[in-house]
N, CA, C and O of each residue as an XYZ file, in Angstrom:
508
protein
N     -62.810   -153.846     24.530
C     -62.600   -153.597     23.110
C     -63.387   -152.356     22.705
O     -64.559   -152.199     23.049
N     -62.717   -151.488     21.972
C     -63.389   -150.268     21.515
C     -63.029   -149.977     20.078
O     -61.868   -150.087     19.684
N     -64.024   -149.606     19.295
C     -63.817   -149.065     17.968
C     -64.526   -147.713     17.960
O     -65.718   -147.624     18.254
N     -63.789   -146.681     17.625
C     -64.343   -145.332     17.658
C     -64.176   -144.698     16.292
O     -63.057   -144.476     15.831
N     -65.304   -144.408     15.643
C     -65.277   -143.757     14.338
C     -65.290   -142.244     14.515
O     -65.817   -141.710     15.491
N     -64.702   -141.588     13.554
C     -64.757   -140.125     13.494
C     -64.587   -139.701     12.050
O     -64.206   -140.498     11.193
N     -64.875   -138.428     11.791
C     -64.640   -137.883     10.473
C     -65.873   -137.681      9.612
O     -65.779   -137.157      8.502
N     -67.019   -138.090     10.112
C     -68.232   -137.864      9.341
C     -68.602   -136.396      9.301
O     -67.997   -135.567      9.981
N     -69.608   -136.087      8.492
C     -70.047   -134.709      8.396
C     -70.931   -134.486      7.195
O     -71.400   -135.430      6.559
N     -71.152   -133.219      6.895
C     -71.975   -132.804      5.763
C     -71.061   -132.309      4.655
O     -70.184   -131.478      4.889
N     -71.266   -132.819      3.458
C     -70.434   -132.433      2.321
C     -71.301   -132.365      1.079
O     -72.307   -133.067      0.976
N     -70.915   -131.531      0.147
C     -71.643   -131.446     -1.116
C     -71.247   -132.598     -2.033
O     -70.157   -133.157     -1.919
N     -72.133   -132.933     -2.924
C     -71.839   -133.973     -3.912
C     -70.546   -133.633     -4.649
O     -70.310   -132.486     -5.028
N     -69.727   -134.643     -4.841
C     -68.427   -134.448     -5.461
C     -67.307   -134.191     -4.473
O     -66.131   -134.204     -4.838
N     -67.670   -133.958     -3.232
C     -66.680   -133.674     -2.204
C     -66.075   -134.937     -1.616
O     -66.355   -136.050     -2.062
N     -65.232   -134.737     -0.598
C     -64.495   -135.844      0.021
C     -64.587   -135.772      1.528
O     -64.751   -134.701      2.112
N     -64.480   -136.929      2.143
C     -64.360   -137.059      3.587
C     -63.426   -138.216      3.875
O     -63.313   -139.146      3.076
N     -62.755   -138.162      5.018
C     -61.960   -139.292      5.468
C     -62.454   -139.733      6.841
O     -62.401   -138.975      7.810
N     -62.923   -140.943      6.905
C     -63.361   -141.517      8.167
C     -62.194   -142.242      8.829
O     -61.340   -142.823      8.159
N     -62.176   -142.194     10.148
C     -61.162   -142.906     10.932
C     -61.842   -143.881     11.868
O     -62.951   -143.639     12.346
N     -61.165   -144.985     12.121
C     -61.652   -145.983     13.068
C     -60.480   -146.337     13.981
O     -59.559   -147.049     13.579
N     -60.524   -145.844     15.186
C     -59.470   -146.116     16.169
C     -59.840   -147.356     16.966
O     -60.929   -147.451     17.531
N     -58.915   -148.297     16.998
C     -59.182   -149.603     17.602
C     -58.345   -149.778     18.862
O     -57.164   -149.430     18.881
N     -58.947   -150.309     19.897
C     -58.213   -150.612     21.124
C     -58.833   -151.836     21.791
O     -59.992   -152.174     21.551
N     -58.046   -152.482     22.622
C     -58.561   -153.601     23.396
C     -58.184   -154.972     22.873
O     -58.450   -155.977     23.532
N     -57.571   -155.035     21.704
C     -57.055   -156.309     21.216
C     -55.900   -156.006     20.262
O     -55.686   -154.859     19.869
N     -55.171   -157.041     19.901
C     -54.024   -156.859     19.013
C     -54.510   -156.460     17.624
O     -55.216   -157.214     16.955
N     -54.121   -155.274     17.212
C     -54.629   -154.689     15.961
C     -54.413   -155.616     14.785
O     -55.292   -155.755     13.934
N     -53.263   -156.247     14.727
C     -52.930   -157.101     13.590
C     -53.623   -158.445     13.581
O     -53.412   -159.236     12.662
N     -54.440   -158.725     14.575
C     -55.157   -159.996     14.640
C     -56.531   -159.936     13.986
O     -57.213   -160.955     13.883
N     -56.938   -158.763     13.549
C     -58.319   -158.603     13.108
C     -58.422   -157.980     11.726
O     -57.662   -157.079     11.372
N     -59.374   -158.477     10.959
C     -59.797   -157.782      9.746
C     -60.761   -156.684     10.168
O     -61.517   -156.832     11.128
N     -60.720   -155.594      9.442
C     -61.568   -154.446      9.749
C     -62.457   -154.155      8.548
O     -61.999   -154.142      7.406
N     -63.715   -153.926      8.821
C     -64.649   -153.605      7.752
C     -65.355   -152.287      8.009
O     -65.520   -151.857      9.150
N     -65.762   -151.663      6.927
C     -66.618   -150.471      6.998
C     -67.980   -150.838      6.434
O     -68.084   -151.457      5.375
N     -69.009   -150.451      7.150
C     -70.379   -150.714      6.755
C     -71.152   -149.407      6.824
O     -70.704   -148.446      7.450
N     -72.302   -149.373      6.187
C     -73.140   -148.185      6.276
C     -74.606   -148.579      6.277
O     -74.994   -149.627      5.760
N     -75.400   -147.716      6.869
C     -76.841   -147.947      6.891
C     -77.554   -146.626      6.691
O     -77.412   -145.689      7.476
N     -78.322   -146.580      5.620
C     -79.126   -145.401      5.316
C     -80.516   -145.592      5.924
O     -80.936   -146.725      6.161
N     -81.228   -144.499      6.177
C     -82.576   -144.609      6.762
C     -83.473   -145.495      5.913
O     -83.573   -145.316      4.699
N     -84.115   -146.439      6.557
C     -85.047   -147.313      5.865
C     -84.414   -148.399      5.024
O     -85.109   -149.136      4.324
N     -83.096   -148.501      5.090
C     -82.402   -149.516      4.292
C     -81.626   -150.468      5.190
O     -81.332   -150.157      6.344
N     -81.304   -151.613      4.648
C     -80.494   -152.577      5.385
C     -79.035   -152.118      5.416
O     -78.579   -151.340      4.579
N     -78.335   -152.629      6.408
C     -76.915   -152.322      6.494
C     -76.182   -152.914      5.295
O     -76.482   -154.024      4.854
N     -75.237   -152.172      4.786
C     -74.512   -152.553      3.567
C     -73.011   -152.564      3.846
O     -72.480   -151.634      4.453
N     -72.338   -153.610      3.405
C     -70.887   -153.646      3.507
C     -70.272   -152.737      2.461
O     -70.691   -152.740      1.303
N     -69.285   -151.964      2.864
C     -68.662   -150.983      1.973
C     -67.252   -151.420      1.561
O     -66.920   -151.452      0.376
N     -66.440   -151.752      2.550
C     -65.047   -152.088      2.271
C     -64.466   -152.849      3.456
O     -64.972   -152.753      4.574
N     -63.407   -153.603      3.206
C     -62.714   -154.262      4.310
C     -61.235   -154.392      3.986
O     -60.815   -154.307      2.832
N     -60.464   -154.601      5.041
C     -59.026   -154.775      4.900
C     -58.617   -155.965      5.755
O     -59.077   -156.123      6.886
N     -57.753   -156.794      5.199
C     -57.360   -158.025      5.886
C     -56.520   -157.722      7.122
O     -56.036   -156.603      7.297
N     -56.352   -158.728      7.974
C     -55.560   -158.533      9.180
C     -54.093   -158.285      8.836
O     -53.389   -157.621      9.596
N     -53.624   -158.805      7.706
C     -52.254   -158.519      7.257
C     -52.114   -157.109      6.720
O     -51.013   -156.581      6.570
N     -53.301   -156.496      6.425
C     -53.365   -155.153      5.828
C     -52.873   -155.154      4.387
O     -52.616   -154.091      3.822
N     -52.738   -156.327      3.788
C     -52.266   -156.408      2.399
C     -53.392   -156.536      1.393
O     -53.202   -156.280      0.205
N     -54.558   -156.930      1.864
C     -55.669   -157.208      0.961
C     -56.852   -156.320      1.320
O     -57.193   -156.160      2.492
N     -57.463   -155.753      0.306
C     -58.633   -154.910      0.507
C     -59.750   -155.371     -0.422
O     -59.524   -156.077     -1.405
N     -60.946   -154.952     -0.079
C     -62.112   -155.294     -0.884
C     -63.074   -154.115     -0.842
O     -63.209   -153.435      0.176
N     -63.742   -153.889     -1.977
C     -64.703   -152.795     -2.063
C     -66.002   -153.286     -2.685
O     -66.004   -154.093     -3.615
N     -67.092   -152.786     -2.154
C     -68.371   -153.023     -2.804
C     -68.381   -152.298     -4.146
O     -67.709   -151.280     -4.312
N     -69.132   -152.815     -5.087
C     -69.173   -152.207     -6.421
C     -69.634   -150.753     -6.366
O     -69.208   -149.926     -7.172
N     -70.497   -150.454     -5.420
C     -71.067   -149.108     -5.346
C     -70.034   -148.042     -4.979
O     -70.267   -146.854     -5.203
N     -68.896   -148.455     -4.418
C     -67.895   -147.466     -3.993
C     -66.548   -147.672     -4.666
O     -65.627   -146.880     -4.469
N     -66.427   -148.723     -5.453
C     -65.149   -149.035     -6.085
C     -64.696   -147.879     -6.958
O     -65.473   -147.338     -7.745
N     -63.439   -147.509     -6.813
C     -62.889   -146.401     -7.583
C     -63.078   -145.049     -6.928
O     -62.480   -144.063     -7.359
N     -63.904   -144.987     -5.888
C     -64.128   -143.714     -5.190
C     -63.641   -143.757     -3.747
O     -63.192   -142.742     -3.215
N     -63.725   -144.907     -3.119
C     -63.333   -145.063     -1.710
C     -62.032   -145.844     -1.634
O     -61.764   -146.715     -2.461
N     -61.230   -145.518     -0.629
C     -59.980   -146.233     -0.391
C     -59.848   -146.524      1.098
O     -59.951   -145.623      1.930
N     -59.619   -147.782      1.422
C     -59.395   -148.179      2.810
C     -57.901   -148.330      3.037
O     -57.178   -148.822      2.170
N     -57.446   -147.904      4.200
C     -56.027   -148.005      4.530
C     -55.878   -148.108      6.040
O     -56.847   -147.959      6.784
N     -54.659   -148.365      6.481
C     -54.456   -148.472      7.923
C     -53.126   -147.865      8.323
O     -52.181   -147.809      7.537
N     -53.080   -147.420      9.548
C     -51.846   -146.948     10.174
C     -51.631   -147.838     11.384
O     -52.243   -147.630     12.432
N     -50.761   -148.831     11.240
C     -50.585   -149.801     12.304
C     -49.998   -149.174     13.564
O     -50.259   -149.642     14.672
N     -49.222   -148.137     13.398
C     -48.638   -147.470     14.573
C     -49.705   -146.787     15.415
O     -49.537   -146.598     16.619
N     -50.795   -146.422     14.769
C     -51.873   -145.719     15.467
C     -53.076   -146.620     15.718
O     -54.086   -146.167     16.257
N     -52.980   -147.885     15.334
C     -54.126   -148.804     15.472
C     -55.392   -148.197     14.881
O     -56.460   -148.236     15.492
N     -55.258   -147.644     13.699
C     -56.362   -146.913     13.081
C     -56.521   -147.338     11.633
O     -55.544   -147.517     10.905
N     -57.766   -147.496     11.237
C     -58.111   -147.768      9.842
C     -58.876   -146.566      9.312
O     -59.697   -145.977     10.015
N     -58.597   -146.213      8.068
C     -59.217   -145.052      7.446
C     -60.073   -145.480      6.259
O     -59.842   -146.517      5.638
N     -61.056   -144.657      5.970
C     -61.825   -144.804      4.744
C     -61.861   -143.446      4.070
O     -62.589   -142.544      4.486
N     -61.059   -143.318      3.018
C     -61.048   -142.083      2.229
C     -62.170   -142.166      1.215
O     -62.226   -143.098      0.412
N     -63.049   -141.205      1.250
C     -64.215   -141.216      0.374
C     -64.154   -139.996     -0.534
O     -64.235   -138.858     -0.070
N     -64.013   -140.241     -1.815
C     -63.941   -139.167     -2.808
C     -65.146   -139.222     -3.727
O     -65.842   -140.234     -3.812
N     -65.378   -138.117     -4.411
C     -66.492   -138.031     -5.356
C     -67.788   -138.554     -4.725
O     -68.488   -139.391     -5.294
N     -68.074   -138.040     -3.556
C     -69.249   -138.503     -2.824
C     -70.535   -138.158     -3.557
O     -70.641   -137.130     -4.225
N     -71.507   -139.049     -3.410
C     -72.803   -138.897     -4.057
C     -73.890   -138.853     -2.983
O     -73.682   -139.360     -1.881
N     -75.028   -138.266     -3.280
C     -76.114   -138.246     -2.285
C     -76.485   -139.640     -1.788
O     -76.879   -139.803     -0.633
N     -76.363   -140.638     -2.648
C     -76.697   -142.001     -2.223
C     -75.675   -142.598     -1.264
O     -75.889   -143.698     -0.753
N     -74.582   -141.908     -1.010
C     -73.618   -142.346      0.007
C     -74.045   -141.909      1.411
O     -73.423   -142.297      2.400
N     -75.095   -141.109      1.495
C     -75.571   -140.648      2.792
C     -76.003   -141.827      3.653
O     -76.834   -142.636      3.240
N     -75.432   -141.920      4.855
C     -75.707   -143.051      5.747
C     -74.932   -142.845      7.043
O     -74.090   -141.954      7.152
N     -75.236   -143.682      8.009
C     -74.372   -143.814      9.174
C     -73.333   -144.873      8.839
O     -73.666   -145.984      8.425
N     -72.077   -144.512      9.024
C     -70.978   -145.420      8.686
C     -70.417   -146.023      9.972
O     -70.149   -145.318     10.945
N     -70.250   -147.327      9.951
C     -69.732   -148.073     11.087
C     -68.458   -148.807     10.690
O     -68.342   -149.314      9.574
N     -67.503   -148.859     11.615
C     -66.406   -149.790     11.413
C     -66.604   -150.983     12.344
O     -67.226   -150.868     13.400
N     -66.074   -152.107     11.941
C     -66.250   -153.336     12.705
C     -64.998   -154.189     12.563
O     -64.254   -154.074     11.590
N     -64.784   -155.043     13.552
C     -63.586   -155.883     13.564
C     -63.947   -157.334     13.829
O     -64.882   -157.638     14.569
N     -63.193   -158.209     13.215
C     -63.338   -159.636     13.480
C     -61.942   -160.239     13.578
O     -61.108   -160.057     12.690
N     -61.706   -160.947     14.652
C     -60.393   -161.581     14.822
C     -60.298   -162.779     13.893
O     -61.222   -163.585     13.789
N     -59.155   -162.877     13.217
C     -58.988   -163.836     12.129
C     -57.820   -164.765     12.423
O     -56.750   -164.302     12.819
N     -58.006   -166.068     12.235
C     -56.855   -166.975     12.369
C     -55.762   -166.619     11.367
O     -56.035   -166.075     10.297
N     -54.538   -166.930     11.729
C     -53.380   -166.604     10.896
C     -53.552   -167.118      9.466
O     -53.089   -166.492      8.512
N     -54.211   -168.247      9.332
C     -54.404   -168.852      8.007
C     -55.141   -167.909      7.055
O     -54.922   -167.948      5.844
N     -56.004   -167.072      7.599
C     -56.824   -166.193      6.769
C     -56.362   -164.742      6.837
O     -57.143   -163.824      6.588
N     -55.104   -164.542      7.171
C     -54.615   -163.168      7.363
C     -54.635   -162.348      6.074
O     -54.631   -161.118      6.125
N     -54.656   -163.015      4.922
C     -54.698   -162.296      3.647
C     -56.077   -162.366      3.004
O     -56.202   -162.392      1.780
N     -57.084   -162.396      3.821
C     -58.453   -162.396      3.321
C     -59.270   -161.354      4.065
O     -58.979   -161.025      5.215
N     -60.272   -160.850      3.412
C     -61.301   -160.090      4.120
C     -62.602   -160.286      3.366
O     -62.639   -160.249      2.136
N     -63.633   -160.488      4.096
C     -64.948   -160.754      3.544
C     -65.960   -159.932      4.322
O     -66.026   -160.012      5.548
N     -66.740   -159.150      3.611
C     -67.737   -158.318      4.284
C     -68.842   -159.174      4.903
O     -69.544   -158.727      5.810
N     -68.990   -160.379      4.421
C     -70.037   -161.248      4.938
C     -69.671   -162.011      6.190
O     -70.506   -162.734      6.732
N     -68.440   -161.871      6.666
C     -68.082   -162.497      7.931
C     -68.920   -161.916      9.058
O     -69.480   -160.826      8.942
N     -68.995   -162.672     10.155
C     -69.671   -162.167     11.347
C     -68.673   -161.330     12.144
O     -67.803   -161.865     12.831
N     -68.810   -160.029     12.042
C     -67.888   -159.133     12.723
C     -68.249   -159.057     14.207
O     -69.417   -158.930     14.575
N     -67.218   -159.137     15.048
C     -67.432   -159.274     16.496
C     -67.671   -157.945     17.185
O     -68.514   -157.843     18.077
N     -66.952   -156.956     16.786
C     -66.959   -155.675     17.505
C     -67.327   -154.558     16.550
O     -66.908   -154.534     15.393
N     -68.126   -153.632     17.069
C     -68.649   -152.544     16.240
C     -68.454   -151.208     16.937
O     -68.504   -151.108     18.163
N     -68.233   -150.191     16.126
C     -68.207   -148.837     16.641
C     -69.609   -148.272     16.742
O     -70.594   -148.939     16.424
N     -69.679   -147.038     17.188
C     -70.976   -146.404     17.423
C     -71.540   -145.749     16.170
O     -72.722   -145.407     16.124
N     -70.713   -145.574     15.167
C     -71.167   -144.996     13.910
C     -70.883   -143.513     13.811
O     -70.795   -142.810     14.817
N     -70.742   -143.052     12.585
C     -70.565   -141.626     12.306
C     -71.415   -141.276     11.088
O     -71.431   -142.006     10.097
N     -72.112   -140.163     11.177
C     -73.054   -139.768     10.124
C     -72.318   -139.099      8.962
O     -71.498   -138.201      9.155
N     -72.630   -139.552      7.775
C     -72.150   -138.907      6.556
C     -73.373   -138.458      5.768
O     -74.243   -139.268      5.447
N     -73.436   -137.183      5.462
C     -74.547   -136.630      4.697
C     -73.992   -135.917      3.477
O     -73.154   -135.024      3.597
N     -74.462   -136.315      2.308
C     -74.003   -135.727      1.055
C     -75.176   -134.995      0.423
O     -76.194   -135.603      0.091
N     -75.030   -133.710      0.262
C     -76.098   -132.904     -0.316
C     -75.907   -132.774     -1.830
O     -74.785   -132.771     -2.337
N     -77.030   -132.668     -2.529
C     -76.961   -132.574     -4.002
C     -76.875   -131.132     -4.461
O     -76.811   -130.868     -5.661
């Protein structure tokens, strides 16, 4: 199983970035995917998630209205479009996956125990 993030970088406040999470090693539609971030000296924070059906999304209050999670099932890839970035968005961003029973295909919860994690991609927002 592999999750590979890309798309991080340095951007000025107010700018945009799109992160990608390429998934391999299991059936893409069997798993909910979440984006998390960890800033230096801070605990890891859940940012957004998308259900295994890809019909339901969730956003932390800190990013609601600025970030959008989406998926391309043909490419087994989940994206995180980040607009109007702020210096406090600076962190290492990780994507993670958890396989979900069919019953919960229209749910996603950042507090679930995610099974698989990517290596992370650095996002730095300058003021």
